[in-house]
C-alpha positions, -999 to 999 in steps of 0.1 A, spaced: 78 -488 -213 77 -487 -175 44 -471 -164 41 -453 -131 10 -433 -120 19 -411 -91 -6 -390 -72 -2 -356 -56 -18 -352 -22 -21 -323 2 -47 -302 20 -58 -267 7 -29 -243 0 -2 -269 5 17 -260 -28 5 -288 -50 -6 -268 -80 24 -244 -79 47 -275 -80 29 -288 -110 33 -255 -128 70 -254 -121 74 -291 -131 56 -286 -164 78 -257 -173 111 -274 -164 105 -306 -183 86 -289 -212 116 -266 -218 140 -295 -216 163 -275 -193 198 -288 -185 203 -303 -150 169 -321 -149 167 -359 -148 135 -361 -169 127 -348 -203 93 -345 -219 83 -366 -249 46 -357 -250 16 -348 -228 -21 -359 -226 -48 -341 -208 -58 -304 -206 -30 -284 -221 -50 -252 -216 -50 -258 -178 -13 -265 -178 -6 -233 -198 -28 -212 -174 -10 -222 -143 24 -220 -159 17 -184 -171 9 -173 -136 40 -191 -122 63 -174 -148 49 -140 -138 56 -149 -101 19 -146 -93 -2 -168 -71 -10 -200 -91 -48 -205 -93 -61 -230 -68 -77 -262 -79 -113 -267 -68 -134 -299 -68 -155 -286 -97 -124 -283 -120 -100 -310 -109 -76 -317 -138 -59 -349 -149 -27 -345 -168 -3 -372 -180 33 -364 -187 52 -389 -209 88 -386 -200 122 -402 -205 149 -406 -178 181 -392 -193 202 -412 -168 188 -447 -177 169 -439 -209 139 -456 -194 105 -441 -203 75 -437 -181 41 -420 -180 35 -398 -150 -2 -394 -144 -5 -365 -120 -41 -358 -112 -43 -323 -96 -69 -331 -69 -81 -302 -50 -73 -297 -13 -111 -298 -6 -111 -334 -20 -89 -345 9 -110 -325 33 -141 -345 22 -123 -378 26 -114 -369 62 -145 -351 73 -172 -369 53 -156 -403 47 -164 -402 10 -144 -397 -22 -149 -401 -60 -143 -433 -79 -117 -414 -99 -97 -408 -67 -98 -444 -57 -88 -455 -92 -58 -432 -92 -48 -441 -56 -49 -478 -64 -27 -475 -95 9 -486 -95 31 -457 -83 39 -436 -53 26 -406 -34 39 -370 -34 23 -354 -3 26 -317 2 28 -298 34 32 -260 35 59 -248 58 46 -212 56 15 -217 77 1 -210 111 6 -237 137 -28 -253 143 -16 -275 171 -24 -267 208 -12 -289 236 -22 -287 273 11 -269 279 -2 -240 257 -33 -235 278 -34 -208 305 -55 -220 335 -72 -195 357 -66 -195 394 -93 -211 415 -104 -177 428 -109 -165 393 -127 -196 380 -161 -181 388 -157 -152 364 -182 -154 335 -202 -184 347 -203 -208 377 -177 -232 362 -155 -208 344 -156 -231 313 -165 -221 278 -197 -232 263 -192 -265 244 -194 -264 206 -201 -291 181 -171 -310 167 -159 -297 133 -137 -322 116 -123 -296 93 -107 -278 122 -88 -309 132 -50 -302 134 -33 -307 100 -9 -335 111 -38 -355 125 -56 -352 92 -25 -362 73 -20 -394 94 -56 -403 91 -55 -399 53 -24 -421 50 -42 -447 71 -73 -445 50 -53 -452 19 -44 -486 33 -79 -499 39 -108 -508 15 -117 -496 -11 -80 -487 -14 -54 -515 -20 -32 -522 10 4 -524 -2 38 -512 5 44 -479 -15 68 -451 -18 59 -418 -2 76 -384 -5 67 -358 21 73 -326 2 76 -295 24 66 -265 2 77 -229 8 111 -243 18 126 -209 13 111 -197 45 127 -223 67 159 -233 48 180 -209 69 171 -228 100 197 -253 92 174 -283 95 167 -311 70 132 -317 57 130 -348 79 141 -328 110 116 -302 102 88 -327 102 101 -342 135 101 -307 150 69 -293 136 48 -324 133 59 -350 158 27 -370 156 32 -375 118 69 -382 124 60 -410 149 35 -425 125 60 -426 96 87 -441 118 64 -469 129 48 -478 96 78 -487 74 60 -519 64 34 -497 45 54 -466 35 89 -462 23 94 -425 30 117 -398 18 116 -361 27 120 -332 4 120 -294 8 106 -276 -22 101 -239 -31 84 -240 -65 84 -202 -67 118 -198 -51 107 -171 -26 80 -150 -13 56 -131 -37 56 -98 -19 65 -67 -39 102 -66 -30 109 -103 -33 88 -107 -64 110 -82 -83 141 -101 -74 125 -134 -85 116 -119 -119 152 -111 -125 161 -148 -124 156 -174 -150 123 -192 -140 138 -227 -136 168 -214 -117 148 -198 -90 133 -232 -80 146 -248 -48 146 -285 -42 163 -299 -11 167 -336 -17 190 -362 0 210 -335 18 216 -313 -12 199 -282 -26 194 -275 -63 169 -265 -90 160 -301 -101 124 -306 -88 121 -338 -108 142 -357 -83 113 -368 -60 93 -381 -90 123 -400 -103 128 -418 -70 91 -426 -68 93 -443 -102 126 -460 -97 129 -498 -93 160 -500 -72 170 -466 -58 
């Protein structure tokens, strides 16, 4: 048996848990068109059932918090090669990654999972406010207006809050942290999964182009660190659309697994197992 232990990363509300719910349903049901089929599971089945039930009803999937992080192992078989593997997908909370960046600390369990053989599935939510501000976005007052307010016209300084650092900066830093002690430095596969892909797919850009457009700093980092990360990009909509009243009714009319969107290697379809299959492959 080929054993791979992949980890899901992403900051709060990045789409990690919703993806896990959709993945569990797809492979548990053994639906046609998927590349992986389920043989057995280990871990908290109650947790899996809870998030899947919400996903099936097209409701917001409950977020994962540090106090109830769950570890689930899916024993699967690749129908294309008949190879078997164990996918250990710890559902770490977004707050876990905030702590790593802001406080420079993490649990031994996270280190153990990050150092295990396997790749990384890193989620970024496309349906989010842009938290980047450049000097070009700033409106400077004219010299004659600079005295309004106080003598300098400048705002009062505030203490630095690392949790307000732009998302792409935090992502780059986390990817760098994973290559220094206590983490093992090695070449590993990385899938950048852009969740809520349904809100941007009509733009006509690929997931890689979206990252280059929306997160140029992250794009530059990935392009210049091929010796540590072998990267692929994926657009994923684990729900298939927005969950407002009108869209939710339309989603409920579809078969659950068929409403899923996975844009992988230039093609869109419902098979959300493709990124995991690539992470676990030896030669693809």
